Backbone as CSV, one residue per row, in Angstrom:
resi,resn,N_x,N_y,N_z,CA_x,CA_y,CA_z,C_x,C_y,C_z
1,MET,182.489,-255.220,55.716,181.101,-255.515,55.946,180.907,-256.108,57.340
2,PHE,181.718,-257.058,57.721,181.634,-257.675,59.038,182.888,-257.357,59.847
3,GLY,183.401,-256.157,59.695,184.651,-255.773,60.347,184.603,-255.869,61.856
4,ASP,183.498,-255.405,62.442,183.375,-255.439,63.904,183.317,-256.871,64.417
5,GLU,182.581,-257.734,63.711,182.478,-259.126,64.136,183.828,-259.846,64.021
6,ILE,184.544,-259.589,62.940,185.863,-260.214,62.753,186.826,-259.747,63.838
7,ALA,186.774,-258.443,64.142,187.644,-257.905,65.198,187.302,-258.540,66.545
8,ALA,186.013,-258.732,66.820,185.609,-259.357,68.085,186.086,-260.801,68.156
9,MET,186.016,-261.523,67.029,186.489,-262.912,67.022,187.992,-262.972,67.250
10,ARG,188.716,-262.022,66.664,190.173,-262.001,66.865,190.520,-261.695,68.325
11,ARG,189.741,-260.820,68.950,189.978,-260.514,70.371,189.721,-261.736,71.237
12,MET,188.768,-262.583,70.807,188.456,-263.776,71.580,189.480,-264.879,71.345
13,GLY,190.349,-264.711,70.394,191.397,-265.699,70.206,191.392,-266.364,68.847
14,ALA,190.474,-266.044,67.997,190.480,-266.635,66.663,191.519,-265.891,65.837
15,ARG,192.535,-266.615,65.368,193.638,-265.973,64.661,193.325,-265.721,63.189
16,GLN,192.595,-266.616,62.581,192.334,-266.459,61.162,190.872,-266.799,60.880
17,VAL,190.196,-265.863,60.268,188.805,-266.070,59.903,188.767,-266.311,58.399
18,ILE,188.313,-267.511,58.004,188.292,-267.888,56.598,186.853,-267.787,56.103
19,PRO,186.631,-267.105,54.982,185.269,-267.049,54.434,184.757,-268.448,54.099
20,LEU,183.429,-268.607,54.113,182.808,-269.897,53.891,183.162,-270.461,52.523
21,SER,183.213,-269.612,51.503,183.499,-270.113,50.162,184.911,-270.681,50.059
22,GLN,185.853,-270.141,50.821,187.216,-270.671,50.786,187.352,-271.904,51.669
23,SER,186.616,-271.940,52.776,186.768,-273.055,53.699,186.148,-274.338,53.146
24,LEU,185.041,-274.233,52.418,184.409,-275.424,51.873,184.972,-275.825,50.517
25,GLY,185.530,-274.910,49.824,185.973,-275.186,48.470,184.870,-274.809,47.500
26,SER,185.257,-274.240,46.390,184.248,-273.731,45.461,183.444,-274.849,44.809
27,SER,184.066,-276.017,44.564,183.318,-277.094,43.917,182.257,-277.677,44.858
28,LEU,182.572,-277.809,46.142,181.598,-278.310,47.103,180.465,-277.311,47.276
29,LEU,180.802,-276.040,47.317,179.789,-274.997,47.463,178.866,-274.974,46.246
30,THR,179.432,-275.150,45.052,178.645,-275.202,43.827,177.719,-276.413,43.839
31,SER,178.212,-277.539,44.315,177.390,-278.747,44.391,176.224,-278.563,45.354
32,ILE,176.482,-277.933,46.477,175.427,-277.679,47.451,174.384,-276.733,46.866
33,GLN,174.832,-275.688,46.161,173.895,-274.754,45.546,173.052,-275.451,44.487
34,HIS,173.667,-276.339,43.712,172.938,-277.079,42.681,171.887,-277.990,43.320
35,LEU,172.247,-278.659,44.402,171.312,-279.522,45.116,170.145,-278.716,45.677
36,LEU,170.436,-277.540,46.218,169.381,-276.691,46.757,168.445,-276.205,45.660
37,GLN,168.979,-275.918,44.465,168.145,-275.515,43.337,167.204,-276.647,42.936
38,ILE,167.714,-277.863,42.896,166.884,-279.016,42.538,165.777,-279.209,43.579
39,LEU,166.125,-279.112,44.862,165.126,-279.251,45.925,164.061,-278.159,45.833
40,LEU,164.487,-276.943,45.499,163.533,-275.848,45.352,162.577,-276.104,44.191
41,GLN,163.082,-276.618,43.080,162.227,-276.932,41.935,161.234,-278.040,42.278
42,ILE,161.681,-279.034,43.031,160.779,-280.116,43.440,159.670,-279.566,44.342
43,LEU,160.027,-278.687,45.269,159.022,-278.101,46.156,158.040,-277.223,45.387
44,GLN,158.525,-276.480,44.398,157.639,-275.650,43.591,156.682,-276.516,42.777
45,PHE,157.176,-277.610,42.217,156.323,-278.514,41.457,155.259,-279.130,42.362
46,ALA,155.653,-279.551,43.558,154.708,-280.123,44.512,153.659,-279.094,44.913
47,SER,154.055,-277.834,45.018,153.118,-276.772,45.351,152.085,-276.576,44.249
48,VAL,152.513,-276.657,42.994,151.582,-276.527,41.868,150.590,-277.686,41.868
49,ILE,151.085,-278.903,42.078,150.214,-280.077,42.105,149.213,-279.969,43.262
50,ALA,149.684,-279.571,44.428,148.804,-279.443,45.596,147.746,-278.364,45.373
51,THR,148.122,-277.264,44.727,147.161,-276.206,44.442,146.082,-276.697,43.488
52,GLY,146.487,-277.419,42.450,145.510,-277.976,41.516,144.567,-278.952,42.195
53,LEU,145.094,-279.781,43.078,144.257,-280.741,43.803,143.275,-280.018,44.725
54,MET,143.746,-278.971,45.391,142.847,-278.205,46.260,141.741,-277.534,45.453
55,MET,142.075,-277.012,44.281,141.057,-276.393,43.438,140.053,-277.442,42.966
56,TRP,140.536,-278.614,42.589,139.663,-279.694,42.134,138.699,-280.117,43.249
57,LYS,139.241,-280.301,44.445,138.405,-280.709,45.576,137.428,-279.600,45.967
58,GLY,137.879,-278.354,45.910,136.990,-277.233,46.221,135.852,-277.123,45.231
59,LEU,136.158,-277.298,43.950,135.116,-277.273,42.935,134.163,-278.445,43.123
60,GLY,134.692,-279.596,43.537,133.847,-280.749,43.822,132.902,-280.488,44.977
61,LEU,133.371,-279.770,46.000,132.505,-279.427,47.130,131.408,-278.452,46.721
62,VAL,131.791,-277.453,45.927,130.813,-276.455,45.478,129.767,-277.099,44.578
63,ALA,130.203,-277.980,43.670,129.283,-278.627,42.737,128.576,-279.830,43.358
64,ASN,129.009,-280.244,44.534,128.447,-281.393,45.248,128.510,-282.665,44.389
65,THR,129.669,-282.902,43.810,129.870,-284.098,42.998,131.328,-284.527,43.098
66,GLU,131.583,-285.794,42.764,132.968,-286.274,42.808,133.751,-285.842,41.578
67,SER,133.046,-285.569,40.486,133.713,-285.184,39.249,133.200,-283.817,38.802
68,PRO,133.778,-282.738,39.304,133.256,-281.402,39.007,133.425,-280.996,37.544
69,ILE,134.362,-281.601,36.837,134.582,-281.192,35.450,133.372,-281.534,34.588
70,VAL,132.661,-282.618,34.925,131.457,-282.978,34.176,130.386,-281.926,34.381
71,VAL,130.256,-281.432,35.601,129.274,-280.400,35.902,129.606,-279.123,35.149
72,VAL,130.870,-278.753,35.119,131.290,-277.539,34.420,131.042,-277.676,32.928
73,LEU,131.373,-278.826,32.344,131.139,-279.025,30.919,129.653,-278.999,30.586
74,ARG,128.815,-279.593,31.429,127.370,-279.553,31.210,126.867,-278.118,31.265
75,PHE,127.376,-277.338,32.202,126.962,-275.942,32.326,127.354,-275.156,31.078
76,ILE,128.559,-275.379,30.571,129.011,-274.681,29.358,128.153,-275.083,28.172
77,CYS,127.854,-276.369,28.033,126.989,-276.828,26.941,125.594,-276.227,27.082
78,PHE,125.105,-276.131,28.313,123.804,-275.522,28.549,123.816,-274.063,28.119
79,LEU,124.892,-273.343,28.434,124.987,-271.936,28.028,125.003,-271.804,26.512
80,PHE,125.738,-272.682,25.838,125.763,-272.633,24.374,124.380,-272.927,23.789
81,ALA,123.640,-273.845,24.408,122.296,-274.182,23.918,121.347,-273.001,24.113
82,VAL,121.477,-272.314,25.252,120.631,-271.144,25.501,120.949,-270.034,24.516
83,VAL,122.226,-269.814,24.270,122.629,-268.765,23.329,122.195,-269.109,21.918
84,ALA,122.259,-270.368,21.530,121.893,-270.790,20.173,120.397,-270.632,19.930
85,HIS,119.584,-270.806,20.964,118.127,-270.698,20.812,117.639,-269.263,20.936
86,THR,118.476,-268.359,21.282,118.050,-266.968,21.461,118.115,-266.175,20.203
């Protein structure tokens, strides 16, 4: 896969090219991968929270109120009242 690069390194004087998994040790590599998975999960969770906050603030701007959920609930109750009287 990297035959040309390995050959070029050997021409430059590198006698032995050791793959990364062998040079670090499999347990250290596994630990690093596990840490990266945890960091990725934390970033994904933060992204979900940030998206929800942006939606909440956007709905607050559209409804022109600090608590948009009250406006939405009032609107739903209003719709049910209109449907019930029809």
